[in-house]
C-alpha positions in Angstrom: -60.5 -79.7 -52.0 -60.8 -76.1 -53.2 -59.7 -74.8 -49.9 -56.6 -76.9 -50.0 -55.6 -75.5 -53.4 -55.9 -71.9 -52.0 -53.8 -72.7 -49.0 -51.1 -74.3 -51.1 -51.0 -71.4 -53.4 -50.7 -69.0 -50.5 -47.8 -70.9 -49.0 -45.9 -70.9 -52.3 -46.4 -67.1 -52.7 -45.2 -66.5 -49.1 -42.1 -68.6 -49.7 -41.2 -66.7 -52.9 -41.7 -63.4 -51.2 -39.4 -64.3 -48.4 -36.7 -65.4 -50.8 -37.0 -62.1 -52.8 -36.8 -60.0 -49.6 -33.7 -61.8 -48.3 -31.8 -61.6 -51.6 -32.4 -57.8 -51.8 -31.8 -56.9 -48.2 -28.4 -58.5 -47.6 -25.5 -56.9 -49.5 -23.0 -59.1 -51.3 -19.5 -58.5 -49.8 -16.4 -58.3 -51.8 -13.2 -58.4 -49.8 -10.4 -56.1 -51.1 -10.0 -52.6 -52.3 -12.0 -52.5 -55.5 -12.2 -48.8 -55.3 -9.9 -46.2 -53.8 -11.0 -45.6 -50.2 -12.3 -42.2 -49.6 -12.7 -40.3 -46.4 -15.6 -38.4 -48.0 -17.9 -41.4 -48.1 -21.4 -40.8 -49.3 -22.3 -44.4 -49.1 -24.2 -46.3 -46.4 -23.4 -49.6 -44.7 -24.9 -52.5 -43.0 -24.4 -52.5 -39.2 -22.7 -55.8 -38.4 -22.4 -57.1 -34.8 -18.8 -57.6 -33.8 -17.0 -58.6 -30.6 -16.4 -55.5 -28.5 -12.8 -54.2 -28.7 -10.9 -54.9 -25.4 -10.7 -51.9 -23.2 -6.9 -51.8 -23.2 -7.1 -51.2 -27.0 -8.9 -48.0 -26.6 -7.7 -46.4 -23.3 -6.5 -44.3 -21.8 -6.8 -41.2 -24.0 -6.7 -37.6 -22.6 -7.3 -34.1 -23.7 -5.1 -31.4 -22.3 -5.3 -27.7 -21.4 -2.7 -25.5 -19.8 -3.2 -24.1 -16.3 -3.1 -20.3 -16.6 -3.6 -19.6 -12.9 -1.0 -17.4 -11.3 0.4 -18.8 -8.1 3.6 -20.4 -6.9 5.0 -23.1 -9.3 4.5 -26.1 -9.3 1.2 -25.6 -7.6 0.1 -23.7 -10.7 1.4 -23.5 -14.3 1.0 -27.2 -15.1 -1.8 -28.9 -17.0 -5.4 -30.0 -16.6 -6.0 -33.5 -17.9 -9.3 -35.1 -18.8 -10.3 -38.5 -20.1 -12.2 -38.1 -23.3 -15.8 -39.6 -23.5 -15.9 -39.8 -19.7 -17.4 -37.6 -17.0 -14.6 -38.2 -14.5 -10.9 -38.8 -14.4 -8.8 -40.7 -11.8 -6.2 -38.2 -10.5 -2.8 -38.8 -8.9 -4.2 -38.8 -5.4 -6.7 -41.6 -6.3 -9.7 -39.3 -6.4 -12.1 -39.1 -9.4 -12.7 -35.6 -10.6 -14.0 -33.9 -13.8 -10.4 -33.2 -14.7 -7.1 -33.5 -12.9 -4.2 -31.2 -12.4 -0.7 -32.4 -13.0 2.4 -30.4 -12.4 4.4 -31.9 -15.3 4.3 -34.2 -18.3 6.8 -37.0 -19.1 6.7 -37.1 -22.9 8.8 -40.3 -23.0 10.3 -39.3 -26.4 6.9 -38.5 -27.9 6.6 -35.4 -30.1 5.6 -32.3 -28.1 3.3 -29.8 -29.8 0.7 -27.2 -29.1 -1.6 -28.9 -26.7 -4.6 -27.1 -28.2 -4.2 -29.5 -31.1 -3.1 -32.6 -29.1 -4.7 -35.8 -27.9 -2.5 -38.1 -25.8 -2.5 -41.6 -24.6 -0.8 -42.4 -21.3 -1.3 -42.6 -17.5 -1.5 -40.2 -14.6 0.9 -41.2 -11.9 1.8 -40.0 -8.5 4.9 -37.8 -8.2 6.1 -35.7 -5.3 7.4 -32.2 -5.8 9.4 -31.6 -2.7 7.5 -29.7 0.1 4.5 -29.3 -2.2 3.7 -33.0 -2.1 2.1 -35.2 -4.7 1.0 -33.1 -7.6 1.0 -35.8 -10.2 2.5 -36.3 -13.6 1.2 -37.4 -17.0 3.3 -40.0 -18.7 2.6 -40.0 -22.4 2.9 -43.1 -24.6 1.2 -41.8 -27.8 0.7 -38.4 -29.3 -2.2 -37.7 -31.8 -2.3 -34.4 -33.7 -5.5 -32.7 -35.0 -5.6 -32.2 -38.7 -7.4 -28.8 -38.8 -8.4 -25.8 -36.7 -11.9 -27.1 -36.2 -13.2 -27.7 -32.6 -13.6 -31.3 -31.8 -17.4 -31.9 -31.2 -19.0 -35.2 -30.3 -17.7 -38.6 -29.3 -14.1 -39.7 -29.8 -13.7 -42.9 -31.9 -10.7 -44.8 -33.2 -11.6 -45.5 -36.9 -10.1 -47.9 -39.4 -11.0 -48.7 -43.0 -11.7 -52.5 -43.1 -10.9 -52.9 -46.8 -14.4 -54.2 -47.5 -16.3 -53.1 -50.6 -19.8 -54.2 -51.6 -21.8 -54.4 -54.9 -24.7 -52.7 -53.0 -25.2 -50.7 -49.8 -25.3 -50.5 -46.9 -21.8 -51.9 -46.6 -19.7 -52.3 -43.4 -16.6 -50.6 -44.8 -15.3 -49.1 -41.6 -14.8 -50.0 -37.9 -15.3 -47.6 -35.0 -14.2 -48.1 -31.4 -15.2 -45.6 -28.8 -12.2 -44.4 -26.8 -11.9 -45.3 -23.2 -14.6 -47.9 -23.7 -15.2 -51.4 -25.0 -18.0 -50.3 -27.4 -17.2 -50.9 -31.1 -19.0 -51.8 -34.3 -18.8 -51.8 -38.1 -20.3 -48.8 -39.8 -21.2 -47.5 -43.2 -18.3 -45.1 -43.5 -17.0 -41.7 -42.4 -18.1 -38.4 -43.7 -15.4 -35.7 -43.0 -16.9 -32.9 -45.1 -17.3 -30.9 -41.8 -13.8 -31.6 -40.4 -12.0 -29.0 -42.6 -9.4 -31.4 -44.0 -8.5 -29.5 -47.1 -6.9 -31.0 -50.3 -3.5 -31.5 -48.7 -4.7 -33.3 -45.6 -7.2 -35.7 -47.2 -4.6 -38.1 -48.6 -2.8 -38.1 -45.2 -6.0 -39.1 -43.5 -6.9 -41.7 -46.1 -3.4 -43.4 -45.7 -3.6 -43.4 -41.9 -7.2 -44.8 -41.9 -6.1 -47.8 -43.9 -3.0 -48.3 -41.8 -2.5 -50.2 -38.5 -3.0 -47.1 -36.3 -6.1 -45.8 -37.9 -7.3 -42.3 -37.1 -9.2 -40.7 -34.2 -12.4 -39.0 -35.3 -14.7 -36.8 -33.2 -18.3 -36.7 -34.3 -21.7 -38.4 -34.1 -23.3 -41.4 -35.8 -26.2 -40.8 -38.0 -28.6 -43.3 -39.4 -28.3 -44.1 -43.1 -30.6 -46.3 -45.3 -30.3 -48.1 -48.6 -31.4 -51.3 -50.3 -29.4 -53.3 -47.9 -31.2 -51.9 -44.9 -30.2 -49.4 -42.2 -26.9 -48.6 -40.6 -24.8 -45.8 -39.2 -22.3 -43.4 -40.7 -19.9 -41.3 -38.6 -20.2 -37.6 -39.3 -16.9 -36.2 -38.2 -16.0 -32.8 -36.9 -12.2 -33.3 -36.3 -9.6 -35.9 -37.2 -6.4 -36.8 -35.3 -3.5 -38.7 -36.8 -0.8 -40.4 -34.7 2.5 -38.5 -34.7 5.4 -40.9 -34.0 8.8 -39.8 -32.8 11.5 -39.4 -35.4 14.7 -41.4 -35.1 17.0 -39.6 -32.7 14.4 -37.1 -31.6 14.5 -38.0 -27.9 15.8 -35.3 -25.7 19.1 -36.0 -23.9 19.0 -36.9 -20.2 20.3 -34.3 -17.8 21.0 -34.0 -14.1 18.5 -31.5 -12.6 17.0 -30.5 -9.4 18.5 -28.2 -6.8 21.2 -30.8 -5.9 21.4 -32.5 -9.2 19.7 -35.5 -7.6 17.2 -36.0 -10.4 17.8 -37.5 -13.9 15.4 -36.3 -16.5 15.1 -34.9 -20.0 13.7 -31.6 -18.8 14.4 -29.3 -15.9 12.8 -30.3 -12.6 12.2 -27.9 -9.7 12.9 -29.4 -6.3 13.4 -28.0 -2.8 17.0 -27.3 -1.8 17.5 -29.4 1.4 20.6 -31.6 1.0 20.6 -35.3 1.9 23.7 -37.5 2.2 22.6 -39.8 -0.6 22.6 -36.9 -3.1 26.4 -37.0 -3.1 26.3 -40.4 -4.7 24.6 -39.0 -7.8 27.3 -36.4 -8.5 29.5 -39.0 -10.3 26.6 -41.3 -11.4 25.7 -41.8 -15.0 22.4 -40.1 -16.0 21.1 -41.8 -19.2 18.0 -43.2 -20.8 17.3 -46.6 -19.4 15.8 -49.8 -21.0 12.2 -48.7 -20.2 12.8 -45.5 -22.3 12.8 -43.2 -19.3 15.8 -41.1 -18.0 17.4 -42.4 -14.8 20.7 -43.0 -13.0 22.4 -46.2 -14.2 22.6 -48.6 -11.3 26.2 -49.5 -11.4 27.9 -51.4 -8.5 29.6 -48.2 -7.4 26.3 -46.3 -7.2 24.6 -49.1 -5.3 27.5 -49.4 -2.8 27.5 -45.6 -2.3 23.8 -45.5 -1.6 24.1 -48.4 0.8 26.7 -46.5 2.9 24.5 -43.3 3.2 
């Protein structure tokens, strides 16, 4: 009988301890902006399992550098393009290399800027340059501009403020998605003290982080702890914000190439052999088409002319 009393008392004590532990370890979530979001977050957050972001939501992002080699254009003088967070990039010839050379960039109306501060989203496509063959082209769909002069160090993440605030921490206030990957998770927050934002840029980053586009942050996740347990905080080294084209900022389409057989918004170098069909383009309309790219408008006259050549 005495042993039974001791066993019952032990069970009651264990149950009370479990209830106390669970109530203190799980943060109480409050949905909504109860405090102004800050990019200099000193808090911590609970790591919450979420469904991975689809790969098409985070790819394909590239870093760029100019080709400074001295040789015959367009074999040199273009750009070297590399997928961020990846060890290889699929080039215009179908091969995977550490980085790819492209002879040109189709900005597709996106803002052009110093590529040392630029991160782009787009695709590398095959494009022939006369006798030089397929040298490739990068077609840009999004431009992201770095916010400071700091070098981007670490992993590239797309980050958004979730609008979640807690009465204790860790708290899953932000969401990070690794670029060119399906990996994603909720994190404690983003510490950008080492990103060199400055007073003027901090409000811009805050606004972008709470918007639909979010921001791109380079950095590394560090473990943080609190009463709610353990989680990760992203310690950033650089921030990129999306730069959208202004209304009417697209370049006009022009006829270019040696025989004016190319319609583009920039000068294109081609070889100078003449083909009969080139005569059809002399009176054709060069304009931006429905897909946003420059091209010759396919009128009945142009179609009939090309059919006769």
